[in-house]
RODORO-513475 format. One record per residue (C-alpha): residue number from 1; residue in three letters; x, z, y; chain. Coordinates in nm, 2 decimals, padded with zeros to 4 digits. Layout:
N
 num residu     px     pz     py chaine
 NUM    ALA      X      Z      Y      A
...
***
This chain:
403
 num residu     px     pz     py chaine
   1    UNK  15.13  16.52  01.82      A
   2    UNK  14.94  16.19  01.79      A
   3    UNK  15.10  15.91  01.57      A
   4    UNK  15.01  15.55  01.65      A
   5    UNK  15.10  15.26  01.42      A
   6    UNK  15.16  14.90  01.52      A
   7    UNK  15.23  14.62  01.27      A
   8    UNK  15.42  14.32  01.37      A
   9    UNK  15.40  14.05  01.09      A
  10    UNK  15.63  13.75  01.09      A
  11    UNK  15.70  13.49  00.81      A
  12    UNK  15.69  13.72  00.51      A
  13    UNK  15.82  14.06  00.65      A
  14    UNK  15.67  14.34  00.87      A
  15    UNK  15.83  14.59  01.10      A
  16    UNK  15.66  14.92  01.11      A
  17    UNK  15.68  15.10  01.46      A
  18    UNK  15.56  15.46  01.44      A
  19    UNK  15.54  15.58  01.79      A
  20    UNK  15.57  15.97  01.76      A
  21    UNK  15.65  16.02  02.12      A
  22    UNK  15.77  15.84  02.44      A
  23    UNK  16.12  15.89  02.33      A
  24    UNK  16.11  15.89  01.95      A
  25    UNK  16.08  15.57  01.75      A
  26    UNK  16.11  15.53  01.38      A
  27    UNK  16.17  15.17  01.25      A
  28    UNK  16.13  15.06  00.89      A
  29    UNK  16.16  14.69  00.79      A
  30    UNK  16.04  14.59  00.44      A
  31    UNK  15.97  14.24  00.29      A
  32    UNK  15.63  14.16  00.16      A
  33    UNK  15.47  13.86  00.00      A
  34    UNK  15.10  14.00  00.05      A
  35    UNK  15.01  13.74  00.32      A
  36    UNK  14.67  13.62  00.18      A
  37    UNK  14.32  13.77  00.18      A
  38    UNK  13.98  13.65  00.06      A
  39    UNK  13.63  13.77  00.14      A
  40    UNK  13.27  13.64  00.15      A
  41    UNK  13.16  13.47  00.47      A
  42    UNK  12.93  13.21  00.62      A
  43    UNK  13.04  12.90  00.80      A
  44    UNK  12.80  12.65  00.95      A
  45    UNK  12.52  12.86  00.78      A
  46    UNK  12.67  12.79  00.43      A
  47    UNK  12.79  13.06  00.19      A
  48    UNK  13.17  13.04  00.18      A
  49    UNK  13.49  13.22  00.07      A
  50    UNK  13.70  13.28  00.38      A
  51    UNK  14.07  13.27  00.29      A
  52    UNK  14.31  13.41  00.56      A
  53    UNK  14.68  13.31  00.54      A
  54    UNK  14.97  13.32  00.78      A
  55    UNK  14.92  12.95  00.87      A
  56    UNK  14.55  12.89  00.85      A
  57    UNK  14.20  13.03  00.78      A
  58    UNK  14.01  12.83  00.51      A
  59    UNK  13.64  12.83  00.47      A
  60    UNK  13.54  12.71  00.13      A
  61    UNK  13.17  12.61  00.04      A
  62    UNK  13.09  12.79 -00.29      A
  63    UNK  12.82  12.55 -00.39      A
  64    UNK  12.99  12.24 -00.27      A
  65    UNK  13.34  12.32 -00.37      A
  66    UNK  13.49  12.18 -00.06      A
  67    UNK  13.62  12.30  00.28      A
  68    UNK  13.39  12.32  00.58      A
  69    UNK  13.67  12.43  00.81      A
  70    UNK  14.05  12.47  00.80      A
  71    UNK  14.12  12.67  01.13      A
  72    UNK  14.48  12.69  01.27      A
  73    UNK  14.64  12.98  01.45      A
  74    UNK  14.51  12.85  01.78      A
  75    UNK  14.15  12.82  01.67      A
  76    UNK  14.15  12.44  01.61      A
  77    UNK  13.94  12.33  01.33      A
  78    UNK  14.11  12.04  01.14      A
  79    UNK  13.78  11.96  00.94      A
  80    UNK  13.48  12.05  01.16      A
  81    UNK  13.21  12.00  00.91      A
  82    UNK  12.85  12.02  01.03      A
  83    UNK  12.55  12.00  00.79      A
  84    UNK  12.31  11.71  00.81      A
  85    UNK  12.04  11.79  01.06      A
  86    UNK  12.26  12.00  01.29      A
  87    UNK  12.15  11.97  01.64      A
  88    UNK  12.37  11.75  01.85      A
  89    UNK  12.54  11.59  01.56      A
  90    UNK  12.42  11.22  01.56      A
  91    UNK  12.56  11.08  01.24      A
  92    UNK  12.76  11.17  00.92      A
  93    UNK  13.11  11.09  01.07      A
  94    UNK  13.03  11.36  01.33      A
  95    UNK  12.94  11.62  01.08      A
  96    UNK  12.83  11.59  00.72      A
  97    UNK  13.07  11.32  00.59      A
  98    UNK  13.36  11.55  00.68      A
  99    UNK  13.55  11.77  00.43      A
 100    UNK  13.84  11.81  00.18      A
 101    UNK  13.87  11.71 -00.11      A
 102    UNK  13.53  11.51 -00.11      A
 103    UNK  13.63  11.40 -00.46      A
 104    UNK  13.30  11.32 -00.63      A
 105    UNK  13.07  11.12 -00.43      A
 106    UNK  12.72  11.28 -00.42      A
 107    UNK  12.83  11.51 -00.70      A
 108    UNK  13.11  11.76 -00.64      A
 109    UNK  13.40  11.87 -00.43      A
 110    UNK  13.24  11.81 -00.09      A
 111    UNK  13.10  12.07  00.16      A
 112    UNK  12.73  12.07  00.19      A
 113    UNK  12.68  11.95 -00.17      A
 114    UNK  12.50  12.19 -00.41      A
 115    UNK  12.51  12.29 -00.77      A
 116    UNK  12.86  12.42 -00.81      A
 117    UNK  12.96  12.77 -00.90      A
 118    UNK  13.26  12.91 -00.74      A
 119    UNK  13.41  13.25 -00.83      A
 120    UNK  13.72  13.47 -00.77      A
 121    UNK  13.85  13.77 -00.95      A
 122    UNK  14.05  13.88 -00.65      A
 123    UNK  13.97  14.19 -00.47      A
 124    UNK  13.79  14.11 -00.14      A
 125    UNK  13.96  14.19  00.19      A
 126    UNK  14.28  14.31  00.03      A
 127    UNK  14.63  14.18  00.10      A
 128    UNK  14.74  13.95 -00.20      A
 129    UNK  15.03  13.73 -00.28      A
 130    UNK  14.79  13.46 -00.39      A
 131    UNK  14.41  13.40 -00.39      A
 132    UNK  14.24  13.20 -00.65      A
 133    UNK  13.90  13.03 -00.67      A
 134    UNK  13.76  12.86 -00.97      A
 135    UNK  13.48  12.60 -00.92      A
 136    UNK  13.27  12.44 -01.19      A
 137    UNK  12.97  12.20 -01.21      A
 138    UNK  12.90  12.04 -01.54      A
 139    UNK  13.22  11.86 -01.65      A
 140    UNK  13.38  11.92 -01.31      A
 141    UNK  13.63  12.20 -01.31      A
 142    UNK  13.90  12.28 -01.06      A
 143    UNK  14.11  12.58 -00.95      A
 144    UNK  14.23  12.64 -00.60      A
 145    UNK  14.53  12.87 -00.54      A
 146    UNK  14.60  12.99 -00.18      A
 147    UNK  14.95  13.10 -00.07      A
 148    UNK  15.08  13.18  00.28      A
 149    UNK  15.16  12.84  00.40      A
 150    UNK  14.96  12.60  00.16      A
 151    UNK  14.69  12.57 -00.09      A
 152    UNK  14.70  12.39 -00.42      A
 153    UNK  14.41  12.24 -00.63      A
 154    UNK  14.45  12.17 -01.00      A
 155    UNK  14.19  11.94 -01.14      A
 156    UNK  14.12  12.05 -01.50      A
 157    UNK  13.83  11.81 -01.59      A
 158    UNK  13.60  11.56 -01.43      A
 159    UNK  13.27  11.41 -01.50      A
 160    UNK  13.38  11.06 -01.37      A
 161    UNK  13.64  10.89 -01.16      A
 162    UNK  13.73  11.06 -00.84      A
 163    UNK  13.93  11.03 -00.52      A
 164    UNK  14.09  11.30 -00.30      A
 165    UNK  14.00  11.26  00.06      A
 166    UNK  14.06  11.41  00.42      A
 167    UNK  13.77  11.33  00.64      A
 168    UNK  13.82  11.55  00.95      A
 169    UNK  13.96  11.62  01.29      A
 170    UNK  14.34  11.66  01.33      A
 171    UNK  14.40  11.94  01.59      A
 172    UNK  14.02  11.98  01.65      A
 173    UNK  13.94  11.62  01.75      A
 174    UNK  14.09  11.28  01.69      A
 175    UNK  14.31  11.18  01.98      A
 176    UNK  14.49  10.86  02.10      A
 177    UNK  14.83  11.03  02.04      A
 178    UNK  14.77  11.16  01.69      A
 179    UNK  14.96  10.99  01.41      A
 180    UNK  14.97  10.96  01.03      A
 181    UNK  15.30  10.96  00.85      A
 182    UNK  15.35  10.85  00.49      A
 183    UNK  15.62  10.95  00.24      A
 184    UNK  15.73  10.58  00.23      A
 185    UNK  15.86  10.62  00.58      A
 186    UNK  15.58  10.44  00.75      A
 187    UNK  15.36  10.58  01.04      A
 188    UNK  15.06  10.46  01.23      A
 189    UNK  14.83  10.58  01.51      A
 190    UNK  14.50  10.71  01.38      A
 191    UNK  14.32  10.42  01.53      A
 192    UNK  14.51  10.19  01.30      A
 193    UNK  14.44  10.14  00.93      A
 194    UNK  14.64  10.06  00.61      A
 195    UNK  14.58  10.01  00.24      A
 196    UNK  14.81  10.03 -00.07      A
 197    UNK  14.98  10.29 -00.27      A
 198    UNK  15.18  10.55 -00.09      A
 199    UNK  15.54  10.53 -00.25      A
 200    UNK  15.78  10.82 -00.19      A
 201    UNK  16.11  10.72 -00.09      A
 202    UNK  16.17  11.01  00.15      A
 203    UNK  16.39  11.22 -00.08      A
 204    UNK  16.16  11.51 -00.05      A
 205    UNK  15.93  11.61 -00.34      A
 206    UNK  15.98  11.29 -00.53      A
 207    UNK  15.73  11.39 -00.80      A
 208    UNK  15.45  11.37 -00.53      A
 209    UNK  15.33  11.10 -00.29      A
 210    UNK  15.23  11.26  00.05      A
 211    UNK  15.10  11.21  00.40      A
 212    UNK  15.06  11.42  00.70      A
 213    UNK  14.84  11.39  01.01      A
 214    UNK  15.02  11.51  01.32      A
 215    UNK  14.84  11.62  01.63      A
 216    UNK  14.96  11.47  01.94      A
 217    UNK  14.91  11.77  02.17      A
 218    UNK  15.04  12.06  01.96      A
 219    UNK  15.35  12.07  01.74      A
 220    UNK  15.14  12.09  01.41      A
 221    UNK  15.05  11.87  01.12      A
 222    UNK  14.82  11.88  00.82      A
 223    UNK  14.97  11.75  00.50      A
 224    UNK  14.82  11.63  00.17      A
 225    UNK  15.03  11.57 -00.14      A
 226    UNK  14.92  11.43 -00.48      A
 227    UNK  15.10  11.35 -00.81      A
 228    UNK  15.31  11.02 -00.76      A
 229    UNK  15.14  10.72 -00.90      A
 230    UNK  15.08  10.36 -00.84      A
 231    UNK  14.72  10.36 -00.75      A
 232    UNK  14.59  10.23 -00.41      A
 233    UNK  14.55  10.48 -00.12      A
 234    UNK  14.36  10.40  00.20      A
 235    UNK  14.33  10.51  00.56      A
 236    UNK  14.11  10.40  00.84      A
 237    UNK  13.93  10.56  01.14      A
 238    UNK  13.55  10.61  01.13      A
 239    UNK  13.56  10.77  01.47      A
 240    UNK  13.53  11.05  01.54      A
 241    UNK  13.68  11.14  01.21      A
 242    UNK  13.98  11.03  00.99      A
 243    UNK  13.92  10.87  00.65      A
 244    UNK  14.21  10.91  00.42      A
 245    UNK  14.20  10.89  00.04      A
 246    UNK  14.43  10.91 -00.26      A
 247    UNK  14.27  10.67 -00.51      A
 248    UNK  14.07  10.46 -00.25      A
 249    UNK  14.10  10.09 -00.17      A
 250    UNK  13.96  09.87  00.10      A
 251    UNK  13.75  09.64 -00.11      A
 252    UNK  13.48  09.89 -00.21      A
 253    UNK  13.40  10.25 -00.26      A
 254    UNK  13.51  10.26 -00.62      A
 255    UNK  13.70  10.58 -00.70      A
 256    UNK  14.03  10.51 -00.87      A
 257    UNK  14.16  10.85 -01.00      A
 258    UNK  14.09  10.95 -01.36      A
 259    UNK  14.38  11.16 -01.47      A
 260    UNK  14.36  11.54 -01.55      A
 261    UNK  14.52  11.76 -01.50      A
 262    UNK  14.59  11.65 -01.15      A
 263    UNK  14.72  11.83 -00.84      A
 264    UNK  14.64  11.82 -00.47      A
 265    UNK  14.83  12.03 -00.22      A
 266    UNK  14.73  12.08  00.14      A
 267    UNK  14.85  12.29  00.43      A
 268    UNK  14.92  12.32  00.80      A
 269    UNK  15.29  12.30  00.92      A
 270    UNK  15.41  12.38  01.27      A
 271    UNK  15.61  12.06  01.30      A
 272    UNK  15.56  11.69  01.35      A
 273    UNK  15.90  11.59  01.24      A
 274    UNK  15.89  11.40  00.91      A
 275    UNK  16.21  11.56  00.78      A
 276    UNK  16.09  11.90  00.85      A
 277    UNK  15.74  11.84  00.70      A
 278    UNK  15.90  11.67  00.39      A
 279    UNK  16.12  11.97  00.33      A
 280    UNK  15.82  12.20  00.36      A
 281    UNK  15.62  12.01  00.11      A
 282    UNK  15.91  12.01 -00.13      A
 283    UNK  15.95  12.38 -00.08      A
 284    UNK  15.58  12.45 -00.16      A
 285    UNK  15.59  12.21 -00.46      A
 286    UNK  15.90  12.37 -00.60      A
 287    UNK  15.80  12.72 -00.52      A
 288    UNK  16.16  12.80 -00.41      A
 289    UNK  16.36  12.77 -00.10      A
 290    UNK  16.48  12.41 -00.01      A
 291    UNK  16.82  12.36  00.17      A
 292    UNK  16.76  12.34  00.54      A
 293    UNK  16.40  12.43  00.50      A
 294    UNK  16.24  12.66  00.77      A
 295    UNK  15.98  12.79  00.53      A
 296    UNK  16.11  13.14  00.50      A
 297    UNK  16.22  13.12  00.13      A
 298    UNK  15.92  13.19 -00.07      A
 299    UNK  15.96  13.30 -00.43      A
 300    UNK  15.84  13.08 -00.71      A
 301    UNK  15.47  13.09 -00.78      A
 302    UNK  15.30  13.03 -01.11      A
 303    UNK  15.49  13.32 -01.26      A
 304    UNK  15.82  13.18 -01.13      A
 305    UNK  15.79  12.84 -01.31      A
 306    UNK  15.96  12.65 -01.05      A
 307    UNK  15.97  12.27 -01.06      A
 308    UNK  16.28  12.06 -00.96      A
 309    UNK  16.31  12.00 -00.59      A
 310    UNK  16.45  11.69 -00.44      A
 311    UNK  16.49  11.75 -00.07      A
 312    UNK  16.74  11.49  00.03      A
 313    UNK  16.75  11.33  00.37      A
 314    UNK  16.41  11.19  00.49      A
 315    UNK  16.38  10.83  00.60      A
 316    UNK  16.34  10.77  00.97      A
 317    UNK  15.99  10.67  01.10      A
 318    UNK  15.90  10.31  01.05      A
 319    UNK  15.66  10.23  01.32      A
 320    UNK  15.47  09.96  01.14      A
 321    UNK  15.14  10.07  01.27      A
 322    UNK  14.83  09.85  01.25      A
 323    UNK  14.71  09.70  01.57      A
 324    UNK  14.57  09.98  01.78      A
 325    UNK  14.27  10.01  02.01      A
 326    UNK  14.17  10.27  02.26      A
 327    UNK  13.97  10.55  02.10      A
 328    UNK  13.73  10.58  02.39      A
 329    UNK  13.36  10.49  02.37      A
 330    UNK  13.33  10.17  02.17      A
 331    UNK  13.28  10.06  01.81      A
 332    UNK  13.47  10.11  01.49      A
 333    UNK  13.42  09.95  01.15      A
 334    UNK  13.41  10.14  00.82      A
 335    UNK  13.52  10.01  00.47      A
 336    UNK  13.18  09.85  00.42      A
 337    UNK  13.20  09.65  00.75      A
 338    UNK  12.93  09.87  00.92      A
 339    UNK  12.97  09.90  01.28      A
 340    UNK  12.95  10.27  01.39      A
 341    UNK  12.94  10.42  01.73      A
 342    UNK  13.26  10.59  01.83      A
 343    UNK  13.29  10.91  02.02      A
 344    UNK  13.64  11.06  02.02      A
 345    UNK  13.51  11.35  02.23      A
 346    UNK  13.71  11.61  02.41      A
 347    UNK  13.97  11.81  02.22      A
 348    UNK  13.84  12.18  02.19      A
 349    UNK  14.04  12.45  02.33      A
 350    UNK  13.93  12.68  02.04      A
 351    UNK  13.71  12.69  01.74      A
 352    UNK  13.36  12.58  01.81      A
 353    UNK  13.20  12.91  01.69      A
 354    UNK  13.48  13.14  01.74      A
 355    UNK  13.41  13.51  01.65      A
 356    UNK  13.60  13.79  01.49      A
 357    UNK  13.45  13.70  01.15      A
 358    UNK  13.52  13.33  01.17      A
 359    UNK  13.83  13.25  01.39      A
 360    UNK  14.19  13.30  01.31      A
 361    UNK  14.37  13.50  01.57      A
 362    UNK  14.72  13.59  01.67      A
 363    UNK  14.62  13.95  01.70      A
 364    UNK  14.38  14.05  01.42      A
 365    UNK  14.29  14.40  01.29      A
 366    UNK  14.59  14.57  01.46      A
 367    UNK  14.84  14.30  01.33      A
 368    UNK  15.02  14.05  01.53      A
 369    UNK  15.03  13.75  01.30      A
 370    UNK  15.14  13.39  01.29      A
 371    UNK  15.44  13.17  01.23      A
 372    UNK  15.54  13.18  01.60      A
 373    UNK  15.66  13.54  01.55      A
 374    UNK  16.04  13.56  01.52      A
 375    UNK  16.18  13.72  01.22      A
 376    UNK  16.36  14.04  01.30      A
 377    UNK  16.66  14.13  01.08      A
 378    UNK  16.88  14.44  01.06      A
 379    UNK  16.69  14.59  01.37      A
 380    UNK  16.86  14.92  01.37      A
 381    UNK  17.21  14.75  01.39      A
 382    UNK  17.11  14.55  01.70      A
 383    UNK  17.10  14.77  02.00      A
 384    UNK  16.95  14.51  02.23      A
 385    UNK  16.67  14.43  01.99      A
 386    UNK  16.61  14.80  01.93      A
 387    UNK  16.56  14.85  02.29      A
 388    UNK  16.32  14.57  02.32      A
 389    UNK  16.11  14.72  02.04      A
 390    UNK  16.12  15.05  02.20      A
 391    UNK  15.98  14.90  02.52      A
 392    UNK  15.72  14.72  02.31      A
 393    UNK  15.61  15.04  02.15      A
 394    UNK  15.60  15.21  02.49      A
 395    UNK  15.37  14.94  02.62      A
 396    UNK  15.14  14.99  02.33      A
 397    UNK  15.14  15.35  02.38      A
 398    UNK  15.06  15.33  02.75      A
 399    UNK  14.77  15.08  02.68      A
 400    UNK  14.62  15.29  02.41      A
 401    UNK  14.63  15.61  02.62      A
 402    UNK  14.48  15.43  02.93      A
 403    UNK  14.77  15.47  03.15      A
***
C-alpha cells in the first residue's frame, strides 16, 4: 500500500496528513520553530545567500553585504536591485542605487559593492530556528539574524559614520496609493517628503524608532526599526524608488550615525494598520508574545533574553503629509537638488525573474507555506474540520494518482 505525505505549514505549526488509503487518514499536529533556511544562490548575477522564511525570501549580496531582493509571498520584490550596466535600466534609482541597509557610501553594506566577506556556519538547505550571516570588511563588522517574520542586523564596528537606508520598491513598484507611517503617528504618501528625528509615541516598542512602508494594492508593509535616538531621519522620493534613512538629513549627504553596537530590524507584515504593525514590531523586538498581537507567539530569541515590551495603544494616523504630486511621468528632485526623470512604472504581478530557485511560493517543495494559512488546533476533536482535511487529502491522492 502506497503512503503519500503532504505537509501544510502555518504560522509555526505543521499538520502531517499520511494518506494510507481512501478511507484511512492519520493526523498528527506538532509545533515547530524551524521556519528558516539558508543556501547559496545568485540574484541579478551576484553571488548571494538566499534566506527563506515564512514571510519573505531574502537575497543577500555576499560581497556587498546588502540585500538585492526581498521577495514577499506573492512574488513582489520590495527592493528590485539591478547592477549598473543592466540592459533597460537607465539610471541608479531604477537599479543600482537600491538596497538595504546601504550603510557605508561607496564602502560597505550595499548590494553591488565588493570587498566584503560574508559567512554562515548554518547548514545549507536545512530547516532552522534562526539563520545567521556575519559580514566583515576592514573595520566594518555586522551580523544578520533571520527569523520567521523578521531579520535583525547588529552593527558591531564601523570604519566611519553611517546611515541605515531603504531604497526600494514597496510591493514591487512605487504606487500613488503607497504610504509611509512613522512611530510618531504621522503618515505621508510616498510622493511627499519629510525631515527630522522619528520619535516614538506609539506605545509600541518604545526602545525603538520605526517606520513602515505600506503597499496600496495589497495588505502588506515593510518595516524598519532602529535604536531610539534624537538624530535626524529623512524620507523623499527619487522616482521610481523610495529614499528613507535613519541618520540622514536634507541639507547634505553627511551620514549621522556613529554608535556601536547598534540594531536595525526589518520585515514584511501582512497588514497596513499602524496598531497591528506596531504590535508586531514590539513582538519581534521583545522576542515574546505581545497582548493582542497576531504574530503567533514566538519564543524569545537570543537564548531567551527577552527585552521589555511596551505595546500600549498605538496613536491614530496623523495625515500631515507633504504636498503630493502625481507619480506619473514627470520630474522629481533628490536631496542635492538634481532633477531626475521619473518613471513609476507598472506594478509587476510577480517577481521579475521568478523561478523555482529565486521566487518565494505558496506551494514549495511539497509544502503549502505562508501566513495566509489558517492555524489548525485540536483537529481530531473538530469533526467538521477533520472531514475537511479528509477531503483535502483525497483531492491530493486523486491528483497524484492521475484520476
